[in-house]
mmCIF file of the protein (N, C-alpha, C, O) and its ligand, coordinates in Angstrom:
data_MODEL
# 
_entry.id   MODEL 
# 
loop_
_entity.id 
_entity.type 
_entity.pdbx_number_of_molecules 
1 polymer     1 
2 non-polymer 1 
# 
_entity_poly.entity_id                      1 
_entity_poly.type                           'polypeptide(L)' 
_entity_poly.nstd_linkage                   no 
_entity_poly.nstd_monomer                   no 
_entity_poly.pdbx_seq_one_letter_code       MPTYEFKCIKCGKTFSLQMSFSEFDLKKAIACPYCKSEDIKRVFSNFTAVTSRKS 
_entity_poly.pdbx_seq_one_letter_code_can   MPTYEFKCIKCGKTFSLQMSFSEFDLKKAIACPYCKSEDIKRVFSNFTAVTSRKS 
_entity_poly.pdbx_strand_id                 A 
# 
loop_
_entity_poly_seq.entity_id 
_entity_poly_seq.num 
_entity_poly_seq.mon_id 
_entity_poly_seq.hetero 
1 1  MET n 
1 2  PRO n 
1 3  THR n 
1 4  TYR n 
1 5  GLU n 
1 6  PHE n 
1 7  LYS n 
1 8  CYS n 
1 9  ILE n 
1 10 LYS n 
1 11 CYS n 
1 12 GLY n 
1 13 LYS n 
1 14 THR n 
1 15 PHE n 
1 16 SER n 
1 17 LEU n 
1 18 GLN n 
1 19 MET n 
1 20 SER n 
1 21 PHE n 
1 22 SER n 
1 23 GLU n 
1 24 PHE n 
1 25 ASP n 
1 26 LEU n 
1 27 LYS n 
1 28 LYS n 
1 29 ALA n 
1 30 ILE n 
1 31 ALA n 
1 32 CYS n 
1 33 PRO n 
1 34 TYR n 
1 35 CYS n 
1 36 LYS n 
1 37 SER n 
1 38 GLU n 
1 39 ASP n 
1 40 ILE n 
1 41 LYS n 
1 42 ARG n 
1 43 VAL n 
1 44 PHE n 
1 45 SER n 
1 46 ASN n 
1 47 PHE n 
1 48 THR n 
1 49 ALA n 
1 50 VAL n 
1 51 THR n 
1 52 SER n 
1 53 ARG n 
1 54 LYS n 
1 55 SER n 
# 
loop_
_struct_asym.id 
_struct_asym.entity_id 
A 1 
B 2 
# 
loop_
_chem_comp.id 
_chem_comp.type 
_chem_comp.mon_nstd_flag 
ALA 'L-peptide linking' y 
ARG 'L-peptide linking' y 
ASN 'L-peptide linking' y 
ASP 'L-peptide linking' y 
CYS 'L-peptide linking' y 
GLN 'L-peptide linking' y 
GLU 'L-peptide linking' y 
GLY 'peptide linking'   y 
ILE 'L-peptide linking' y 
LEU 'L-peptide linking' y 
LYS 'L-peptide linking' y 
MET 'L-peptide linking' y 
PHE 'L-peptide linking' y 
PRO 'L-peptide linking' y 
SER 'L-peptide linking' y 
THR 'L-peptide linking' y 
TYR 'L-peptide linking' y 
VAL 'L-peptide linking' y 
ZN  non-polymer         . 
# 
_pdbx_entity_nonpoly.entity_id   2 
_pdbx_entity_nonpoly.name        ? 
_pdbx_entity_nonpoly.comp_id     ZN 
# 
_pdbx_nonpoly_scheme.asym_id         B 
_pdbx_nonpoly_scheme.entity_id       2 
_pdbx_nonpoly_scheme.mon_id          ZN 
_pdbx_nonpoly_scheme.ndb_seq_num     1 
_pdbx_nonpoly_scheme.pdb_seq_num     101 
_pdbx_nonpoly_scheme.auth_seq_num    101 
_pdbx_nonpoly_scheme.pdb_mon_id      ZN 
_pdbx_nonpoly_scheme.auth_mon_id     ZN 
_pdbx_nonpoly_scheme.pdb_strand_id   A 
_pdbx_nonpoly_scheme.pdb_ins_code    . 
# 
loop_
_atom_site.group_PDB 
_atom_site.id 
_atom_site.type_symbol 
_atom_site.label_atom_id 
_atom_site.label_alt_id 
_atom_site.label_comp_id 
_atom_site.label_asym_id 
_atom_site.label_entity_id 
_atom_site.label_seq_id 
_atom_site.pdbx_PDB_ins_code 
_atom_site.Cartn_x 
_atom_site.Cartn_y 
_atom_site.Cartn_z 
_atom_site.occupancy 
_atom_site.B_iso_or_equiv 
_atom_site.pdbx_formal_charge 
_atom_site.auth_seq_id 
_atom_site.auth_comp_id 
_atom_site.auth_asym_id 
_atom_site.auth_atom_id 
_atom_site.pdbx_PDB_model_num 
ATOM   1   N  N  . MET A 1 1  ? 5.470   -13.277 1.623   1.00 0.00 ? 1   MET A N  1 
ATOM   2   C  CA . MET A 1 1  ? 4.671   -12.311 0.859   1.00 0.00 ? 1   MET A CA 1 
ATOM   3   C  C  . MET A 1 1  ? 4.872   -10.914 1.446   1.00 0.00 ? 1   MET A C  1 
ATOM   4   O  O  . MET A 1 1  ? 4.724   -10.721 2.653   1.00 0.00 ? 1   MET A O  1 
ATOM   5   N  N  . PRO A 1 2  ? 5.196   -9.974  0.626   1.00 0.00 ? 2   PRO A N  1 
ATOM   6   C  CA . PRO A 1 2  ? 5.483   -8.633  1.148   1.00 0.00 ? 2   PRO A CA 1 
ATOM   7   C  C  . PRO A 1 2  ? 4.231   -7.917  1.629   1.00 0.00 ? 2   PRO A C  1 
ATOM   8   O  O  . PRO A 1 2  ? 3.116   -8.174  1.173   1.00 0.00 ? 2   PRO A O  1 
ATOM   9   N  N  . THR A 1 3  ? 4.455   -7.033  2.545   1.00 0.00 ? 3   THR A N  1 
ATOM   10  C  CA . THR A 1 3  ? 3.357   -6.238  3.062   1.00 0.00 ? 3   THR A CA 1 
ATOM   11  C  C  . THR A 1 3  ? 3.472   -4.812  2.535   1.00 0.00 ? 3   THR A C  1 
ATOM   12  O  O  . THR A 1 3  ? 4.533   -4.192  2.596   1.00 0.00 ? 3   THR A O  1 
ATOM   13  N  N  . TYR A 1 4  ? 2.387   -4.324  2.033   1.00 0.00 ? 4   TYR A N  1 
ATOM   14  C  CA . TYR A 1 4  ? 2.358   -2.967  1.539   1.00 0.00 ? 4   TYR A CA 1 
ATOM   15  C  C  . TYR A 1 4  ? 1.518   -2.129  2.484   1.00 0.00 ? 4   TYR A C  1 
ATOM   16  O  O  . TYR A 1 4  ? 0.466   -2.559  2.958   1.00 0.00 ? 4   TYR A O  1 
ATOM   17  N  N  . GLU A 1 5  ? 1.992   -0.950  2.742   1.00 0.00 ? 5   GLU A N  1 
ATOM   18  C  CA . GLU A 1 5  ? 1.236   -0.048  3.602   1.00 0.00 ? 5   GLU A CA 1 
ATOM   19  C  C  . GLU A 1 5  ? 0.632   1.071   2.782   1.00 0.00 ? 5   GLU A C  1 
ATOM   20  O  O  . GLU A 1 5  ? 1.234   1.604   1.850   1.00 0.00 ? 5   GLU A O  1 
ATOM   21  N  N  . PHE A 1 6  ? -0.569  1.396   3.169   1.00 0.00 ? 6   PHE A N  1 
ATOM   22  C  CA . PHE A 1 6  ? -1.282  2.439   2.449   1.00 0.00 ? 6   PHE A CA 1 
ATOM   23  C  C  . PHE A 1 6  ? -1.907  3.402   3.436   1.00 0.00 ? 6   PHE A C  1 
ATOM   24  O  O  . PHE A 1 6  ? -2.146  3.070   4.597   1.00 0.00 ? 6   PHE A O  1 
ATOM   25  N  N  . LYS A 1 7  ? -2.161  4.584   2.953   1.00 0.00 ? 7   LYS A N  1 
ATOM   26  C  CA . LYS A 1 7  ? -2.870  5.555   3.753   1.00 0.00 ? 7   LYS A CA 1 
ATOM   27  C  C  . LYS A 1 7  ? -4.065  6.039   2.965   1.00 0.00 ? 7   LYS A C  1 
ATOM   28  O  O  . LYS A 1 7  ? -3.970  6.358   1.780   1.00 0.00 ? 7   LYS A O  1 
ATOM   29  N  N  . CYS A 1 8  ? -5.170  6.086   3.639   1.00 0.00 ? 8   CYS A N  1 
ATOM   30  C  CA . CYS A 1 8  ? -6.389  6.561   2.999   1.00 0.00 ? 8   CYS A CA 1 
ATOM   31  C  C  . CYS A 1 8  ? -6.411  8.079   3.025   1.00 0.00 ? 8   CYS A C  1 
ATOM   32  O  O  . CYS A 1 8  ? -6.281  8.698   4.081   1.00 0.00 ? 8   CYS A O  1 
ATOM   33  N  N  . ILE A 1 9  ? -6.577  8.668   1.854   1.00 0.00 ? 9   ILE A N  1 
ATOM   34  C  CA . ILE A 1 9  ? -6.627  10.123  1.782   1.00 0.00 ? 9   ILE A CA 1 
ATOM   35  C  C  . ILE A 1 9  ? -7.914  10.633  2.436   1.00 0.00 ? 9   ILE A C  1 
ATOM   36  O  O  . ILE A 1 9  ? -7.942  11.704  3.042   1.00 0.00 ? 9   ILE A O  1 
ATOM   37  N  N  . LYS A 1 10 ? -8.943  9.858   2.302   1.00 0.00 ? 10  LYS A N  1 
ATOM   38  C  CA . LYS A 1 10 ? -10.255 10.318  2.729   1.00 0.00 ? 10  LYS A CA 1 
ATOM   39  C  C  . LYS A 1 10 ? -10.390 10.347  4.256   1.00 0.00 ? 10  LYS A C  1 
ATOM   40  O  O  . LYS A 1 10 ? -10.792 11.356  4.835   1.00 0.00 ? 10  LYS A O  1 
ATOM   41  N  N  . CYS A 1 11 ? -10.052 9.239   4.890   1.00 0.00 ? 11  CYS A N  1 
ATOM   42  C  CA . CYS A 1 11 ? -10.250 9.174   6.336   1.00 0.00 ? 11  CYS A CA 1 
ATOM   43  C  C  . CYS A 1 11 ? -8.933  9.258   7.100   1.00 0.00 ? 11  CYS A C  1 
ATOM   44  O  O  . CYS A 1 11 ? -8.931  9.357   8.327   1.00 0.00 ? 11  CYS A O  1 
ATOM   45  N  N  . GLY A 1 12 ? -7.827  9.219   6.387   1.00 0.00 ? 12  GLY A N  1 
ATOM   46  C  CA . GLY A 1 12 ? -6.542  9.440   7.030   1.00 0.00 ? 12  GLY A CA 1 
ATOM   47  C  C  . GLY A 1 12 ? -5.993  8.236   7.769   1.00 0.00 ? 12  GLY A C  1 
ATOM   48  O  O  . GLY A 1 12 ? -4.946  8.342   8.407   1.00 0.00 ? 12  GLY A O  1 
ATOM   49  N  N  . LYS A 1 13 ? -6.652  7.115   7.708   1.00 0.00 ? 13  LYS A N  1 
ATOM   50  C  CA . LYS A 1 13 ? -6.180  5.921   8.394   1.00 0.00 ? 13  LYS A CA 1 
ATOM   51  C  C  . LYS A 1 13 ? -5.144  5.199   7.543   1.00 0.00 ? 13  LYS A C  1 
ATOM   52  O  O  . LYS A 1 13 ? -5.152  5.271   6.314   1.00 0.00 ? 13  LYS A O  1 
ATOM   53  N  N  . THR A 1 14 ? -4.271  4.516   8.225   1.00 0.00 ? 14  THR A N  1 
ATOM   54  C  CA . THR A 1 14 ? -3.304  3.708   7.497   1.00 0.00 ? 14  THR A CA 1 
ATOM   55  C  C  . THR A 1 14 ? -3.642  2.241   7.693   1.00 0.00 ? 14  THR A C  1 
ATOM   56  O  O  . THR A 1 14 ? -4.187  1.839   8.721   1.00 0.00 ? 14  THR A O  1 
ATOM   57  N  N  . PHE A 1 15 ? -3.313  1.469   6.703   1.00 0.00 ? 15  PHE A N  1 
ATOM   58  C  CA . PHE A 1 15 ? -3.562  0.038   6.779   1.00 0.00 ? 15  PHE A CA 1 
ATOM   59  C  C  . PHE A 1 15 ? -2.532  -0.663  5.922   1.00 0.00 ? 15  PHE A C  1 
ATOM   60  O  O  . PHE A 1 15 ? -1.923  -0.070  5.031   1.00 0.00 ? 15  PHE A O  1 
ATOM   61  N  N  . SER A 1 16 ? -2.353  -1.927  6.210   1.00 0.00 ? 16  SER A N  1 
ATOM   62  C  CA . SER A 1 16 ? -1.379  -2.692  5.434   1.00 0.00 ? 16  SER A CA 1 
ATOM   63  C  C  . SER A 1 16 ? -2.062  -3.892  4.806   1.00 0.00 ? 16  SER A C  1 
ATOM   64  O  O  . SER A 1 16 ? -3.000  -4.467  5.358   1.00 0.00 ? 16  SER A O  1 
ATOM   65  N  N  . LEU A 1 17 ? -1.571  -4.241  3.655   1.00 0.00 ? 17  LEU A N  1 
ATOM   66  C  CA . LEU A 1 17 ? -2.118  -5.374  2.930   1.00 0.00 ? 17  LEU A CA 1 
ATOM   67  C  C  . LEU A 1 17 ? -0.981  -6.283  2.503   1.00 0.00 ? 17  LEU A C  1 
ATOM   68  O  O  . LEU A 1 17 ? 0.086   -5.829  2.090   1.00 0.00 ? 17  LEU A O  1 
ATOM   69  N  N  . GLN A 1 18 ? -1.231  -7.542  2.611   1.00 0.00 ? 18  GLN A N  1 
ATOM   70  C  CA . GLN A 1 18 ? -0.264  -8.499  2.105   1.00 0.00 ? 18  GLN A CA 1 
ATOM   71  C  C  . GLN A 1 18 ? -0.705  -8.958  0.730   1.00 0.00 ? 18  GLN A C  1 
ATOM   72  O  O  . GLN A 1 18 ? -1.824  -9.437  0.542   1.00 0.00 ? 18  GLN A O  1 
ATOM   73  N  N  . MET A 1 19 ? 0.168   -8.808  -0.195  1.00 0.00 ? 19  MET A N  1 
ATOM   74  C  CA . MET A 1 19 ? -0.140  -9.303  -1.531  1.00 0.00 ? 19  MET A CA 1 
ATOM   75  C  C  . MET A 1 19 ? 1.153   -9.617  -2.258  1.00 0.00 ? 19  MET A C  1 
ATOM   76  O  O  . MET A 1 19 ? 2.220   -9.091  -1.942  1.00 0.00 ? 19  MET A O  1 
ATOM   77  N  N  . SER A 1 20 ? 1.023   -10.466 -3.211  1.00 0.00 ? 20  SER A N  1 
ATOM   78  C  CA . SER A 1 20 ? 2.211   -10.861 -3.946  1.00 0.00 ? 20  SER A CA 1 
ATOM   79  C  C  . SER A 1 20 ? 2.612   -9.752  -4.913  1.00 0.00 ? 20  SER A C  1 
ATOM   80  O  O  . SER A 1 20 ? 1.825   -8.855  -5.213  1.00 0.00 ? 20  SER A O  1 
ATOM   81  N  N  . PHE A 1 21 ? 3.825   -9.829  -5.384  1.00 0.00 ? 21  PHE A N  1 
ATOM   82  C  CA . PHE A 1 21 ? 4.292   -8.830  -6.331  1.00 0.00 ? 21  PHE A CA 1 
ATOM   83  C  C  . PHE A 1 21 ? 3.418   -8.820  -7.573  1.00 0.00 ? 21  PHE A C  1 
ATOM   84  O  O  . PHE A 1 21 ? 3.111   -7.760  -8.118  1.00 0.00 ? 21  PHE A O  1 
ATOM   85  N  N  . SER A 1 22 ? 3.025   -9.984  -8.009  1.00 0.00 ? 22  SER A N  1 
ATOM   86  C  CA . SER A 1 22 ? 2.217   -10.054 -9.226  1.00 0.00 ? 22  SER A CA 1 
ATOM   87  C  C  . SER A 1 22 ? 0.850   -9.429  -8.994  1.00 0.00 ? 22  SER A C  1 
ATOM   88  O  O  . SER A 1 22 ? 0.295   -8.774  -9.877  1.00 0.00 ? 22  SER A O  1 
ATOM   89  N  N  . GLU A 1 23 ? 0.320   -9.636  -7.812  1.00 0.00 ? 23  GLU A N  1 
ATOM   90  C  CA . GLU A 1 23 ? -0.961  -9.012  -7.496  1.00 0.00 ? 23  GLU A CA 1 
ATOM   91  C  C  . GLU A 1 23 ? -0.828  -7.499  -7.488  1.00 0.00 ? 23  GLU A C  1 
ATOM   92  O  O  . GLU A 1 23 ? -1.664  -6.777  -8.030  1.00 0.00 ? 23  GLU A O  1 
ATOM   93  N  N  . PHE A 1 24 ? 0.240   -7.044  -6.863  1.00 0.00 ? 24  PHE A N  1 
ATOM   94  C  CA . PHE A 1 24 ? 0.455   -5.607  -6.770  1.00 0.00 ? 24  PHE A CA 1 
ATOM   95  C  C  . PHE A 1 24 ? 0.673   -5.029  -8.156  1.00 0.00 ? 24  PHE A C  1 
ATOM   96  O  O  . PHE A 1 24 ? 0.277   -3.899  -8.441  1.00 0.00 ? 24  PHE A O  1 
ATOM   97  N  N  . ASP A 1 25 ? 1.298   -5.805  -9.001  1.00 0.00 ? 25  ASP A N  1 
ATOM   98  C  CA . ASP A 1 25 ? 1.606   -5.357  -10.342 1.00 0.00 ? 25  ASP A CA 1 
ATOM   99  C  C  . ASP A 1 25 ? 0.351   -5.151  -11.179 1.00 0.00 ? 25  ASP A C  1 
ATOM   100 O  O  . ASP A 1 25 ? 0.351   -4.379  -12.138 1.00 0.00 ? 25  ASP A O  1 
ATOM   101 N  N  . LEU A 1 26 ? -0.682  -5.827  -10.819 1.00 0.00 ? 26  LEU A N  1 
ATOM   102 C  CA . LEU A 1 26 ? -1.929  -5.702  -11.569 1.00 0.00 ? 26  LEU A CA 1 
ATOM   103 C  C  . LEU A 1 26 ? -2.578  -4.345  -11.350 1.00 0.00 ? 26  LEU A C  1 
ATOM   104 O  O  . LEU A 1 26 ? -3.473  -3.942  -12.091 1.00 0.00 ? 26  LEU A O  1 
ATOM   105 N  N  . LYS A 1 27 ? -2.117  -3.656  -10.331 1.00 0.00 ? 27  LYS A N  1 
ATOM   106 C  CA . LYS A 1 27 ? -2.649  -2.330  -10.014 1.00 0.00 ? 27  LYS A CA 1 
ATOM   107 C  C  . LYS A 1 27 ? -4.172  -2.351  -9.866  1.00 0.00 ? 27  LYS A C  1 
ATOM   108 O  O  . LYS A 1 27 ? -4.879  -1.432  -10.279 1.00 0.00 ? 27  LYS A O  1 
ATOM   109 N  N  . LYS A 1 28 ? -4.624  -3.402  -9.282  1.00 0.00 ? 28  LYS A N  1 
ATOM   110 C  CA . LYS A 1 28 ? -6.060  -3.460  -9.061  1.00 0.00 ? 28  LYS A CA 1 
ATOM   111 C  C  . LYS A 1 28 ? -6.458  -2.476  -7.961  1.00 0.00 ? 28  LYS A C  1 
ATOM   112 O  O  . LYS A 1 28 ? -5.653  -2.112  -7.104  1.00 0.00 ? 28  LYS A O  1 
ATOM   113 N  N  . ALA A 1 29 ? -7.666  -2.077  -8.008  1.00 0.00 ? 29  ALA A N  1 
ATOM   114 C  CA . ALA A 1 29 ? -8.135  -1.071  -7.077  1.00 0.00 ? 29  ALA A CA 1 
ATOM   115 C  C  . ALA A 1 29 ? -8.038  -1.574  -5.642  1.00 0.00 ? 29  ALA A C  1 
ATOM   116 O  O  . ALA A 1 29 ? -8.517  -2.654  -5.297  1.00 0.00 ? 29  ALA A O  1 
ATOM   117 N  N  . ILE A 1 30 ? -7.414  -0.766  -4.844  1.00 0.00 ? 30  ILE A N  1 
ATOM   118 C  CA . ILE A 1 30 ? -7.309  -1.093  -3.426  1.00 0.00 ? 30  ILE A CA 1 
ATOM   119 C  C  . ILE A 1 30 ? -8.210  -0.129  -2.668  1.00 0.00 ? 30  ILE A C  1 
ATOM   120 O  O  . ILE A 1 30 ? -8.093  1.089   -2.803  1.00 0.00 ? 30  ILE A O  1 
ATOM   121 N  N  . ALA A 1 31 ? -9.085  -0.677  -1.891  1.00 0.00 ? 31  ALA A N  1 
ATOM   122 C  CA . ALA A 1 31 ? -10.030 0.169   -1.177  1.00 0.00 ? 31  ALA A CA 1 
ATOM   123 C  C  . ALA A 1 31 ? -9.689  0.201   0.304   1.00 0.00 ? 31  ALA A C  1 
ATOM   124 O  O  . ALA A 1 31 ? -9.233  -0.788  0.877   1.00 0.00 ? 31  ALA A O  1 
ATOM   125 N  N  . CYS A 1 32 ? -9.918  1.339   0.900   1.00 0.00 ? 32  CYS A N  1 
ATOM   126 C  CA . CYS A 1 32 ? -9.718  1.499   2.333   1.00 0.00 ? 32  CYS A CA 1 
ATOM   127 C  C  . CYS A 1 32 ? -10.678 0.571   3.075   1.00 0.00 ? 32  CYS A C  1 
ATOM   128 O  O  . CYS A 1 32 ? -11.875 0.568   2.787   1.00 0.00 ? 32  CYS A O  1 
ATOM   129 N  N  . PRO A 1 33 ? -10.176 -0.207  4.013   1.00 0.00 ? 33  PRO A N  1 
ATOM   130 C  CA . PRO A 1 33 ? -11.046 -1.126  4.743   1.00 0.00 ? 33  PRO A CA 1 
ATOM   131 C  C  . PRO A 1 33 ? -11.971 -0.409  5.718   1.00 0.00 ? 33  PRO A C  1 
ATOM   132 O  O  . PRO A 1 33 ? -12.909 -1.007  6.246   1.00 0.00 ? 33  PRO A O  1 
ATOM   133 N  N  . TYR A 1 34 ? -11.711 0.855   5.952   1.00 0.00 ? 34  TYR A N  1 
ATOM   134 C  CA . TYR A 1 34 ? -12.516 1.595   6.920   1.00 0.00 ? 34  TYR A CA 1 
ATOM   135 C  C  . TYR A 1 34 ? -13.676 2.332   6.257   1.00 0.00 ? 34  TYR A C  1 
ATOM   136 O  O  . TYR A 1 34 ? -14.816 2.283   6.720   1.00 0.00 ? 34  TYR A O  1 
ATOM   137 N  N  . CYS A 1 35 ? -13.354 3.014   5.163   1.00 0.00 ? 35  CYS A N  1 
ATOM   138 C  CA . CYS A 1 35 ? -14.409 3.815   4.537   1.00 0.00 ? 35  CYS A CA 1 
ATOM   139 C  C  . CYS A 1 35 ? -14.668 3.412   3.090   1.00 0.00 ? 35  CYS A C  1 
ATOM   140 O  O  . CYS A 1 35 ? -15.491 4.009   2.397   1.00 0.00 ? 35  CYS A O  1 
ATOM   141 N  N  . LYS A 1 36 ? -13.950 2.392   2.655   1.00 0.00 ? 36  LYS A N  1 
ATOM   142 C  CA . LYS A 1 36 ? -14.129 1.844   1.306   1.00 0.00 ? 36  LYS A CA 1 
ATOM   143 C  C  . LYS A 1 36 ? -13.713 2.803   0.194   1.00 0.00 ? 36  LYS A C  1 
ATOM   144 O  O  . LYS A 1 36 ? -13.996 2.568   -0.981  1.00 0.00 ? 36  LYS A O  1 
ATOM   145 N  N  . SER A 1 37 ? -13.050 3.869   0.571   1.00 0.00 ? 37  SER A N  1 
ATOM   146 C  CA . SER A 1 37 ? -12.579 4.789   -0.449  1.00 0.00 ? 37  SER A CA 1 
ATOM   147 C  C  . SER A 1 37 ? -11.414 4.166   -1.205  1.00 0.00 ? 37  SER A C  1 
ATOM   148 O  O  . SER A 1 37 ? -10.609 3.431   -0.634  1.00 0.00 ? 37  SER A O  1 
ATOM   149 N  N  . GLU A 1 38 ? -11.336 4.464   -2.468  1.00 0.00 ? 38  GLU A N  1 
ATOM   150 C  CA . GLU A 1 38 ? -10.187 4.006   -3.250  1.00 0.00 ? 38  GLU A CA 1 
ATOM   151 C  C  . GLU A 1 38 ? -9.172  5.130   -3.430  1.00 0.00 ? 38  GLU A C  1 
ATOM   152 O  O  . GLU A 1 38 ? -8.221  5.016   -4.203  1.00 0.00 ? 38  GLU A O  1 
ATOM   153 N  N  . ASP A 1 39 ? -9.393  6.190   -2.717  1.00 0.00 ? 39  ASP A N  1 
ATOM   154 C  CA . ASP A 1 39 ? -8.473  7.318   -2.788  1.00 0.00 ? 39  ASP A CA 1 
ATOM   155 C  C  . ASP A 1 39 ? -7.380  7.135   -1.738  1.00 0.00 ? 39  ASP A C  1 
ATOM   156 O  O  . ASP A 1 39 ? -7.398  7.747   -0.669  1.00 0.00 ? 39  ASP A O  1 
ATOM   157 N  N  . ILE A 1 40 ? -6.453  6.291   -2.076  1.00 0.00 ? 40  ILE A N  1 
ATOM   158 C  CA . ILE A 1 40 ? -5.405  5.959   -1.127  1.00 0.00 ? 40  ILE A CA 1 
ATOM   159 C  C  . ILE A 1 40 ? -4.040  6.169   -1.756  1.00 0.00 ? 40  ILE A C  1 
ATOM   160 O  O  . ILE A 1 40 ? -3.898  6.243   -2.977  1.00 0.00 ? 40  ILE A O  1 
ATOM   161 N  N  . LYS A 1 41 ? -3.058  6.263   -0.905  1.00 0.00 ? 41  LYS A N  1 
ATOM   162 C  CA . LYS A 1 41 ? -1.705  6.350   -1.429  1.00 0.00 ? 41  LYS A CA 1 
ATOM   163 C  C  . LYS A 1 41 ? -0.813  5.379   -0.683  1.00 0.00 ? 41  LYS A C  1 
ATOM   164 O  O  . LYS A 1 41 ? -1.084  4.994   0.455   1.00 0.00 ? 41  LYS A O  1 
ATOM   165 N  N  . ARG A 1 42 ? 0.224   5.007   -1.337  1.00 0.00 ? 42  ARG A N  1 
ATOM   166 C  CA . ARG A 1 42 ? 1.188   4.073   -0.773  1.00 0.00 ? 42  ARG A CA 1 
ATOM   167 C  C  . ARG A 1 42 ? 2.070   4.804   0.213   1.00 0.00 ? 42  ARG A C  1 
ATOM   168 O  O  . ARG A 1 42 ? 2.519   5.920   -0.046  1.00 0.00 ? 42  ARG A O  1 
ATOM   169 N  N  . VAL A 1 43 ? 2.311   4.180   1.326   1.00 0.00 ? 43  VAL A N  1 
ATOM   170 C  CA . VAL A 1 43 ? 3.278   4.738   2.262   1.00 0.00 ? 43  VAL A CA 1 
ATOM   171 C  C  . VAL A 1 43 ? 4.380   3.718   2.482   1.00 0.00 ? 43  VAL A C  1 
ATOM   172 O  O  . VAL A 1 43 ? 4.161   2.508   2.426   1.00 0.00 ? 43  VAL A O  1 
ATOM   173 N  N  . PHE A 1 44 ? 5.553   4.235   2.730   1.00 0.00 ? 44  PHE A N  1 
ATOM   174 C  CA . PHE A 1 44 ? 6.693   3.358   2.897   1.00 0.00 ? 44  PHE A CA 1 
ATOM   175 C  C  . PHE A 1 44 ? 7.154   3.413   4.351   1.00 0.00 ? 44  PHE A C  1 
ATOM   176 O  O  . PHE A 1 44 ? 7.646   4.434   4.831   1.00 0.00 ? 44  PHE A O  1 
ATOM   177 N  N  . SER A 1 45 ? 6.985   2.321   5.013   1.00 0.00 ? 45  SER A N  1 
ATOM   178 C  CA . SER A 1 45 ? 7.489   2.261   6.369   1.00 0.00 ? 45  SER A CA 1 
ATOM   179 C  C  . SER A 1 45 ? 8.953   1.829   6.331   1.00 0.00 ? 45  SER A C  1 
ATOM   180 O  O  . SER A 1 45 ? 9.438   1.325   5.318   1.00 0.00 ? 45  SER A O  1 
ATOM   181 N  N  . ASN A 1 46 ? 9.635   2.030   7.426   1.00 0.00 ? 46  ASN A N  1 
ATOM   182 C  CA . ASN A 1 46 ? 11.078  1.811   7.415   1.00 0.00 ? 46  ASN A CA 1 
ATOM   183 C  C  . ASN A 1 46 ? 11.452  0.356   7.157   1.00 0.00 ? 46  ASN A C  1 
ATOM   184 O  O  . ASN A 1 46 ? 12.507  0.076   6.587   1.00 0.00 ? 46  ASN A O  1 
ATOM   185 N  N  . PHE A 1 47 ? 10.603  -0.558  7.569   1.00 0.00 ? 47  PHE A N  1 
ATOM   186 C  CA . PHE A 1 47 ? 10.983  -1.951  7.417   1.00 0.00 ? 47  PHE A CA 1 
ATOM   187 C  C  . PHE A 1 47 ? 10.595  -2.533  6.060   1.00 0.00 ? 47  PHE A C  1 
ATOM   188 O  O  . PHE A 1 47 ? 11.019  -3.637  5.718   1.00 0.00 ? 47  PHE A O  1 
ATOM   189 N  N  . THR A 1 48 ? 9.813   -1.818  5.301   1.00 0.00 ? 48  THR A N  1 
ATOM   190 C  CA . THR A 1 48 ? 9.484   -2.329  3.981   1.00 0.00 ? 48  THR A CA 1 
ATOM   191 C  C  . THR A 1 48 ? 10.099  -1.464  2.885   1.00 0.00 ? 48  THR A C  1 
ATOM   192 O  O  . THR A 1 48 ? 9.711   -1.528  1.719   1.00 0.00 ? 48  THR A O  1 
ATOM   193 N  N  . ALA A 1 49 ? 11.060  -0.664  3.296   1.00 0.00 ? 49  ALA A N  1 
ATOM   194 C  CA . ALA A 1 49 ? 11.698  0.204   2.309   1.00 0.00 ? 49  ALA A CA 1 
ATOM   195 C  C  . ALA A 1 49 ? 12.431  -0.631  1.277   1.00 0.00 ? 49  ALA A C  1 
ATOM   196 O  O  . ALA A 1 49 ? 13.470  -1.228  1.558   1.00 0.00 ? 49  ALA A O  1 
ATOM   197 N  N  . VAL A 1 50 ? 11.885  -0.659  0.111   1.00 0.00 ? 50  VAL A N  1 
ATOM   198 C  CA . VAL A 1 50 ? 12.510  -1.415  -0.954  1.00 0.00 ? 50  VAL A CA 1 
ATOM   199 C  C  . VAL A 1 50 ? 12.855  -0.471  -2.091  1.00 0.00 ? 50  VAL A C  1 
ATOM   200 O  O  . VAL A 1 50 ? 12.023  -0.152  -2.940  1.00 0.00 ? 50  VAL A O  1 
ATOM   201 N  N  . THR A 1 51 ? 14.056  -0.053  -2.081  1.00 0.00 ? 51  THR A N  1 
ATOM   202 C  CA . THR A 1 51 ? 14.499  0.831   -3.154  1.00 0.00 ? 51  THR A CA 1 
ATOM   203 C  C  . THR A 1 51 ? 15.564  0.124   -3.964  1.00 0.00 ? 51  THR A C  1 
ATOM   204 O  O  . THR A 1 51 ? 16.468  -0.514  -3.426  1.00 0.00 ? 51  THR A O  1 
ATOM   205 N  N  . SER A 1 52 ? 15.436  0.252   -5.228  1.00 0.00 ? 52  SER A N  1 
ATOM   206 C  CA . SER A 1 52 ? 16.388  -0.429  -6.094  1.00 0.00 ? 52  SER A CA 1 
ATOM   207 C  C  . SER A 1 52 ? 17.625  0.436   -6.359  1.00 0.00 ? 52  SER A C  1 
ATOM   208 O  O  . SER A 1 52 ? 18.595  0.006   -6.982  1.00 0.00 ? 52  SER A O  1 
ATOM   209 N  N  . ARG A 1 53 ? 17.547  1.659   -5.863  1.00 0.00 ? 53  ARG A N  1 
ATOM   210 C  CA . ARG A 1 53 ? 18.660  2.561   -6.114  1.00 0.00 ? 53  ARG A CA 1 
ATOM   211 C  C  . ARG A 1 53 ? 19.864  2.170   -5.265  1.00 0.00 ? 53  ARG A C  1 
ATOM   212 O  O  . ARG A 1 53 ? 19.757  1.918   -4.065  1.00 0.00 ? 53  ARG A O  1 
ATOM   213 N  N  . LYS A 1 54 ? 20.975  2.132   -5.911  1.00 0.00 ? 54  LYS A N  1 
ATOM   214 C  CA . LYS A 1 54 ? 22.203  1.816   -5.188  1.00 0.00 ? 54  LYS A CA 1 
ATOM   215 C  C  . LYS A 1 54 ? 23.048  3.079   -5.034  1.00 0.00 ? 54  LYS A C  1 
ATOM   216 O  O  . LYS A 1 54 ? 23.172  3.889   -5.953  1.00 0.00 ? 54  LYS A O  1 
ATOM   217 N  N  . SER A 1 55 ? 23.595  3.211   -3.896  1.00 0.00 ? 55  SER A N  1 
ATOM   218 C  CA . SER A 1 55 ? 24.366  4.416   -3.629  1.00 0.00 ? 55  SER A CA 1 
ATOM   219 C  C  . SER A 1 55 ? 25.799  4.278   -4.139  1.00 0.00 ? 55  SER A C  1 
ATOM   220 O  O  . SER A 1 55 ? 26.596  5.205   -3.998  1.00 0.00 ? 55  SER A O  1 
HETATM 221 ZN ZN . ZN  B 2 .  ? -10.595 5.468   4.496   1.00 0.00 2 101 ZN  A ZN 1 
# 
């Protein structure tokens, strides 16, 4: 199961969540585990870089 990393805009903390592609596809609200804010953004760490672009 892939791990997605997120950063909370509100408190600035980063956290990672494991979820399946189908779960992620549902775009359900993801809340910061620290402050419960849903104002978060996805961050891409080097080991989870999944880009479909081919050079
Ligand atoms: Zn937060």
